[in-house]
GUVEX-830218 format. One record per residue (C-alpha): residue number from 1; chain; y negated, x, z. Coordinates in pm, whole numbers, plus 50000, padded with zeros to 5 digits. Last residue first. Example, Ala and Ser with C-alpha at 12.3 -4.5 7.8 and 13.67 -1.06 7.14 Angstrom:
<nodes>
NODE	2	A	50106	51367	50714
NODE	1	A	50450	51230	50780
</nodes>
This chain:
<nodes>
NODE	216	A	14717	45614	85416
NODE	215	A	14948	45700	85707
NODE	214	A	15270	45576	85547
NODE	213	A	15194	45721	85203
NODE	212	A	15083	46056	85347
NODE	211	A	15398	46076	85557
NODE	210	A	15614	46016	85251
NODE	209	A	15434	46295	85065
NODE	208	A	15481	46537	85356
NODE	207	A	15850	46451	85387
NODE	206	A	15903	46496	85014
NODE	205	A	15739	46841	85031
NODE	204	A	15963	46944	85319
NODE	203	A	16272	46829	85131
NODE	202	A	16171	47031	84823
NODE	201	A	16085	47335	85036
NODE	200	A	16433	47351	85186
NODE	199	A	16371	47693	85350
NODE	198	A	16657	47842	85149
NODE	197	A	16500	47703	84833
NODE	196	A	16163	47852	84925
NODE	195	A	16315	48192	84997
NODE	194	A	16519	48191	84678
NODE	193	A	16215	48099	84467
NODE	192	A	16012	48380	84624
NODE	191	A	16290	48626	84539
NODE	190	A	16297	48491	84181
NODE	189	A	15920	48559	84162
NODE	188	A	15972	48923	84261
NODE	187	A	15829	49072	84578
NODE	186	A	15489	49217	84665
NODE	185	A	15410	48941	84915
NODE	184	A	15081	48838	84756
NODE	183	A	15201	48907	84401
NODE	182	A	15518	48705	84458
NODE	181	A	15310	48426	84611
NODE	180	A	15085	48417	84305
NODE	179	A	15390	48392	84076
NODE	178	A	15547	48126	84296
NODE	177	A	15244	47900	84288
NODE	176	A	14983	47909	84561
NODE	175	A	14860	47585	84717
NODE	174	A	14841	47679	85084
NODE	173	A	15167	47494	85142
NODE	172	A	15328	47751	84912
NODE	171	A	15162	48036	85099
NODE	170	A	15284	47904	85433
NODE	169	A	15629	47837	85292
NODE	168	A	15665	48199	85175
NODE	167	A	15584	48328	85524
NODE	166	A	15821	48079	85686
NODE	165	A	16099	48191	85451
NODE	164	A	16041	48554	85549
NODE	163	A	16054	48465	85919
NODE	162	A	16375	48272	85867
NODE	161	A	16345	47896	85887
NODE	160	A	16649	47733	86047
NODE	159	A	16466	47583	86345
NODE	158	A	16202	47437	86116
NODE	157	A	16465	47279	85891
NODE	156	A	16657	47128	86182
NODE	155	A	16342	46985	86340
NODE	154	A	16249	46839	86001
NODE	153	A	16568	46631	86008
NODE	152	A	16477	46488	86347
NODE	151	A	16118	46441	86230
NODE	150	A	16251	46219	85950
NODE	149	A	16451	45999	86188
NODE	148	A	16187	45960	86458
NODE	147	A	15928	45920	86184
NODE	146	A	16103	45612	86051
NODE	145	A	16105	45449	86394
NODE	144	A	15738	45535	86439
NODE	143	A	15655	45363	86111
NODE	142	A	15825	45046	86233
NODE	141	A	15647	45071	86569
NODE	140	A	15300	45093	86416
NODE	139	A	15016	45246	86620
NODE	138	A	15129	45599	86536
NODE	137	A	15352	45863	86695
NODE	136	A	15472	46183	86530
NODE	135	A	15705	46433	86701
NODE	134	A	15803	46782	86591
NODE	133	A	16001	47070	86746
NODE	132	A	16287	46906	86932
NODE	131	A	16560	47125	87085
NODE	130	A	16448	47077	87446
NODE	129	A	16400	46704	87416
NODE	128	A	16049	46576	87363
NODE	127	A	15926	46314	87610
NODE	126	A	15634	46517	87745
NODE	125	A	15525	46620	87396
NODE	124	A	15528	46261	87271
NODE	123	A	15347	46138	87581
NODE	122	A	15067	46391	87533
NODE	121	A	15027	46309	87164
NODE	120	A	15030	45934	87226
NODE	119	A	14776	45968	87509
NODE	118	A	14540	46175	87297
NODE	117	A	14565	45935	87002
NODE	116	A	14498	45634	87225
NODE	115	A	14188	45779	87384
NODE	114	A	14051	46064	87588
NODE	113	A	13812	46355	87563
NODE	112	A	13748	46625	87825
NODE	111	A	14020	46856	87692
NODE	110	A	13882	46814	87342
NODE	109	A	13541	46945	87447
NODE	108	A	13235	46781	87288
NODE	107	A	13335	46444	87426
NODE	106	A	13498	46142	87266
NODE	105	A	13620	45842	87463
NODE	104	A	13788	45580	87247
NODE	103	A	13965	45823	87017
NODE	102	A	14156	45598	86781
NODE	101	A	14510	45657	86656
NODE	100	A	14761	45910	86528
NODE	99	A	14936	46113	86797
NODE	98	A	15101	46436	86691
NODE	97	A	15345	46630	86910
NODE	96	A	15418	46992	86822
NODE	95	A	15673	47216	86994
NODE	94	A	15627	47567	86860
NODE	93	A	15882	47829	86762
NODE	92	A	15942	48196	86832
NODE	91	A	16139	48481	86681
NODE	90	A	16042	48820	86819
NODE	89	A	15898	49141	86673
NODE	88	A	15562	49089	86842
NODE	87	A	15307	49113	86561
NODE	86	A	15518	49047	86250
NODE	85	A	15762	48812	86423
NODE	84	A	15481	48625	86594
NODE	83	A	15298	48606	86262
NODE	82	A	15592	48459	86070
NODE	81	A	15660	48174	86309
NODE	80	A	15290	48108	86364
NODE	79	A	15228	48086	85990
NODE	78	A	15515	47840	85944
NODE	77	A	15405	47619	86233
NODE	76	A	15041	47621	86120
NODE	75	A	15126	47528	85763
NODE	74	A	15348	47254	85903
NODE	73	A	15054	47145	86119
NODE	72	A	14822	47123	85821
NODE	71	A	15053	46928	85590
NODE	70	A	15124	46685	85872
NODE	69	A	14752	46633	85936
NODE	68	A	14632	46560	85583
NODE	67	A	14651	46180	85604
NODE	66	A	14517	46187	85962
NODE	65	A	14170	46299	85848
NODE	64	A	13977	46406	86159
NODE	63	A	14230	46667	86263
NODE	62	A	14228	46745	86634
NODE	61	A	14401	47018	86832
NODE	60	A	14508	47077	87191
NODE	59	A	14679	47394	87310
NODE	58	A	14946	47538	87536
NODE	57	A	15091	47890	87553
NODE	56	A	14858	48081	87789
NODE	55	A	14666	47771	87886
NODE	54	A	14446	47511	87720
NODE	53	A	14370	47687	87391
NODE	52	A	14127	47456	87214
NODE	51	A	14142	47331	86857
NODE	50	A	13955	47180	86565
NODE	49	A	14185	47179	86263
NODE	48	A	14015	47153	85927
NODE	47	A	14052	46854	85696
NODE	46	A	13691	46735	85704
NODE	45	A	13563	47090	85652
NODE	44	A	13779	47155	85347
NODE	43	A	14098	47347	85419
NODE	42	A	14262	47671	85307
NODE	41	A	14074	47896	85550
NODE	40	A	14156	47642	85819
NODE	39	A	14525	47732	85805
NODE	38	A	14454	48100	85876
NODE	37	A	14228	47996	86164
NODE	36	A	14517	47802	86316
NODE	35	A	14741	48108	86289
NODE	34	A	14470	48335	86436
NODE	33	A	14426	48110	86739
NODE	32	A	14797	48064	86809
NODE	31	A	14843	48440	86765
NODE	30	A	14559	48516	87008
NODE	29	A	14702	48272	87263
NODE	28	A	15052	48431	87229
NODE	27	A	14950	48787	87323
NODE	26	A	14997	48738	87698
NODE	25	A	15348	48611	87627
NODE	24	A	15437	48957	87494
NODE	23	A	15375	49131	87827
NODE	22	A	15546	48844	88009
NODE	21	A	15867	48869	87806
NODE	20	A	15939	48547	87610
NODE	19	A	16240	48347	87729
NODE	18	A	16033	48138	87970
NODE	17	A	15825	48025	87670
NODE	16	A	16119	47819	87546
NODE	15	A	15905	47641	87287
NODE	14	A	15538	47743	87280
NODE	13	A	15313	47445	87329
NODE	12	A	15142	47171	87138
NODE	11	A	14942	46851	87170
NODE	10	A	14816	46743	86832
NODE	9	A	14557	46469	86791
NODE	8	A	14528	46297	86457
NODE	7	A	14223	46080	86410
NODE	6	A	14149	45713	86361
NODE	5	A	13827	45513	86394
NODE	4	A	13632	45829	86483
NODE	3	A	13391	45875	86775
NODE	2	A	13173	46179	86735
NODE	1	A	13227	46534	86860
</nodes>
């Protein structure tokens, strides 16, 4: 892994993991891995998520192009929500903390690397309140203040996603239109539209676009 001027580092974990039965918790690493791989299938090489599973329900990830990072982690969050329901029959959520900044000490393994982005991601996850699901920290305090507000609203949307809404969001974030999604899910186009509206797709899309402007 080479030094990059700015990258996005994501420190993540399963929210409320103590509520997940031990036999099901053992399956979480595979679902984290498969959900991240599902995102990467939609990404160019520069935008893909490099990741390492640290423990049963904890992981580190890096995205070399910070401008695309929010889009990618929301795809990941939606896929993980749906896949855990499909595979385990339970509703789960992730806590995701993104640090945007330089990586001053880059090694082949993420867990052996260090730098501003790593420290911001780790601190953001450590400082998250129990009901928080998303945190973004950059080098600019004014931008951070805005993200505190917008991430607070996004927390509510993520928490309210149904599993079916999360599935539709993943495909929408993957670039499919409603007709293609309806064919993929074997439901009608109006049903897709209802799921996306209920998931507040318009607000999610505005948040992503605003993030891209601020991080550009």
